[in-house]
VMD Tcl script that draws the C-alpha trace (Angstrom):
set ca {
  {1.27 -19.66 -2.96}
  {3.47 -16.91 -3.95}
  {6.95 -17.07 -3.55}
  {8.46 -15.21 -0.90}
  {11.10 -13.18 -2.90}
  {12.38 -10.76 -0.58}
  {14.71 -8.05 -1.94}
  {16.35 -5.38 -0.22}
  {18.62 -2.36 -1.65}
  {20.83 -1.09 0.75}
  {19.59 2.46 0.87}
  {16.30 1.22 2.27}
  {16.46 -1.81 3.80}
  {15.82 -0.53 7.05}
  {12.75 1.36 5.70}
  {10.74 -1.28 3.66}
  {10.56 -4.84 2.74}
  {9.96 -5.50 -1.06}
  {8.50 -9.00 -2.31}
  {8.39 -9.25 -6.15}
  {5.58 -11.48 -7.23}
  {3.33 -11.23 -4.42}
  {0.41 -11.45 -6.62}
  {0.21 -12.34 -10.26}
  {-0.29 -10.08 -13.27}
  {-3.47 -11.89 -13.64}
  {-4.63 -11.49 -10.06}
  {-3.73 -7.71 -10.11}
  {-5.92 -7.22 -13.11}
  {-8.75 -9.26 -11.48}
  {-8.45 -6.84 -8.50}
  {-8.64 -3.77 -10.89}
  {-11.73 -5.40 -12.48}
  {-13.48 -5.99 -9.14}
  {-13.02 -2.34 -8.09}
  {-14.05 -0.58 -11.49}
  {-17.62 -0.93 -10.71}
  {-17.18 0.33 -6.87}
  {-18.31 3.82 -5.66}
  {-15.19 5.95 -4.66}
  {-14.76 6.65 -0.86}
  {-15.13 10.20 0.23}
  {-12.27 11.78 2.21}
  {-13.74 14.63 4.15}
  {-10.83 16.03 6.13}
  {-11.58 18.37 9.28}
  {-10.28 20.79 9.68}
  {-9.51 21.26 5.80}
  {-5.82 21.42 4.87}
  {-4.46 24.76 3.44}
  {-3.38 22.67 0.47}
  {-4.39 19.50 -1.00}
  {-2.89 16.37 0.68}
  {-3.93 13.89 -1.99}
  {-5.06 13.48 -5.56}
  {-6.43 9.99 -5.99}
  {-9.42 7.92 -6.37}
  {-9.75 5.34 -3.41}
  {-12.42 2.54 -3.47}
  {-12.59 -0.26 -0.58}
  {-12.24 -3.94 -1.90}
  {-14.71 -6.26 0.06}
  {-13.19 -9.44 0.59}
  {-16.49 -11.20 -0.53}
  {-15.59 -13.32 -3.73}
  {-11.88 -12.86 -3.02}
  {-11.13 -14.49 0.31}
  {-7.91 -15.86 -1.36}
  {-6.59 -12.13 -1.07}
  {-7.26 -11.96 2.56}
  {-5.28 -15.26 3.05}
  {-2.21 -13.93 0.91}
  {-2.25 -10.52 2.52}
  {-2.29 -12.44 6.03}
  {0.67 -14.78 4.61}
  {2.70 -11.74 3.99}
  {1.98 -9.94 7.08}
  {3.36 -13.06 8.99}
  {6.61 -13.10 6.98}
  {7.02 -9.51 7.34}
  {6.57 -9.71 10.72}
  {9.40 -12.07 11.22}
  {11.61 -8.97 10.36}
  {9.71 -6.37 12.48}
  {8.42 -8.29 15.60}
  {5.44 -6.39 16.19}
  {2.57 -7.70 18.39}
  {-0.04 -8.31 15.88}
  {-3.68 -9.35 15.24}
  {-4.35 -11.86 12.67}
  {-7.01 -9.69 11.12}
  {-6.54 -7.88 7.85}
  {-9.14 -5.12 7.23}
  {-10.55 -5.13 3.66}
  {-8.02 -3.35 1.53}
  {-8.36 0.07 -0.40}
  {-7.60 0.31 -4.04}
  {-6.17 3.59 -4.88}
  {-5.82 5.11 -8.55}
  {-3.48 7.98 -9.12}
  {-4.38 9.91 -12.29}
  {-1.91 12.25 -14.13}
  {-1.24 14.73 -11.56}
  {-2.20 12.42 -8.66}
  {-0.32 12.28 -5.49}
  {-0.56 11.58 -1.75}
  {1.34 13.87 0.45}
  {3.70 13.18 3.28}
  {2.00 10.99 5.97}
  {2.12 8.23 8.38}
  {-0.62 5.54 8.51}
  {-0.73 5.76 12.11}
  {-2.84 8.09 13.81}
  {-5.96 8.53 16.25}
  {-8.97 6.46 16.81}
  {-9.31 3.46 14.65}
  {-5.85 4.00 12.84}
  {-4.08 3.94 16.24}
  {-3.34 0.17 16.20}
  {-1.86 0.03 12.71}
  {1.47 -1.47 12.85}
  {2.45 -2.64 9.24}
  {1.53 -0.98 6.16}
  {1.25 -2.94 2.83}
  {1.04 -1.75 -0.65}
  {1.00 -3.85 -3.65}
  {1.64 -2.46 -7.26}
  {-1.60 -3.33 -9.60}
  {0.02 -1.41 -12.65}
  {2.57 -2.53 -15.41}
  {5.58 -0.16 -15.08}
  {4.96 1.29 -18.48}
  {1.51 2.21 -17.42}
  {2.68 5.38 -15.92}
  {5.62 7.64 -14.81}
  {6.36 9.34 -11.48}
  {3.98 8.11 -8.89}
  {6.76 6.35 -6.84}
  {6.28 5.27 -3.20}
  {8.97 7.42 -0.98}
  {9.81 6.93 2.38}
  {10.89 9.77 4.42}
  {14.63 8.41 5.22}
  {15.43 7.82 1.69}
  {16.11 10.42 -1.26}
  {14.70 8.44 -4.00}
  {11.09 6.53 -4.26}
  {11.44 2.57 -3.63}
  {12.28 0.32 -6.69}
  {9.16 -1.28 -7.47}
  {10.12 -3.52 -10.24}
  {6.83 -5.08 -11.54}
  {3.14 -5.53 -11.45}
  {2.16 -7.32 -8.26}
  {5.20 -6.34 -6.04}
  {4.53 -5.63 -2.47}
  {6.03 -3.01 -0.25}
  {5.70 -3.42 3.62}
  {7.01 -0.97 6.05}
  {6.25 0.16 9.60}
  {2.96 2.19 9.60}
  {4.65 4.96 11.90}
  {7.21 5.51 9.03}
  {6.29 8.92 6.94}
  {5.90 8.29 3.05}
  {4.26 9.54 0.28}
  {3.42 8.95 -3.43}
  {5.21 11.52 -5.63}
  {3.13 12.90 -8.35}
  {2.18 10.85 -11.48}
  {3.61 12.52 -14.52}
  {2.09 10.36 -17.15}
  {-0.72 7.69 -17.41}
  {-2.29 6.36 -13.98}
  {-0.83 4.26 -11.05}
  {-3.10 1.67 -9.34}
  {-2.20 0.27 -5.97}
  {-3.63 -1.74 -3.07}
  {-2.96 -0.79 0.25}
  {-3.97 -2.47 3.68}
  {-2.76 -2.41 7.26}
  {-2.06 -4.83 9.89}
  {-3.13 -4.19 13.22}
  {-2.30 -4.95 16.64}
  {-2.50 -3.69 20.38}
  {-1.53 -0.04 20.64}
  {2.23 0.95 21.15}
  {3.38 1.48 24.69}
}
mol new
graphics top color blue
foreach p $ca { graphics top sphere $p radius 0.5 }
foreach p [lrange $ca 0 end-1] q [lrange $ca 1 end] { graphics top cylinder $p $q radius 0.2 }
display resetview
C-alpha cells in the first residue's frame, strides 16, 4: 500500500492536496503500456468552441486486469475526503489516461457540469511521466499564479471538482497523466 505522504505548499494548500508516491514508477509504466494499444476517445463539442479548448490524446483505462488501481484510487479518495468532508459514493469510474504532446494543453475548466458529470466531487490526477520527459504542462488552479509543484512520477494531486484549473502548454516532450473523479450526491 502506498505511503500517504501528503505535502502542502502554503500558496495552494487550500486548492489541492498532493501525495508523493501514490503510484510507483513501475505502476505508472504499466498503466502507460496498458493504454498504448487502446483507441483514443473522441471529444465532440457541441456547440463548437471558437478556439480549441484542448490538445491531448485521451484513452479510457478499463479496470479489467488492474483491480489494484481501482482499490488504490478508492484509498486516496477516502484519505482526501477526510480533508474535504464531501458526501461521496464508493464508486470510482474507470480513469482516463491523457497524453499532452508538445504544444498540448487543456484550457481553463471545471470538472463539474451537467448530466453525468454533475455528481463529480473530487478530481484526482496522477503524474505518469518522469519530470525530465517534458517541460511545461503544469497543472494550475485558478486561485494560484503558478502551477502545482508535482515533484515526481506517481504523484497524485486531488482537488474539488468545482475548482477551475488548466494544464499549461507542453513546450518540450510529452506529459502523461491519469485522471478520474470521485462522485457523490449532487450538491444542494
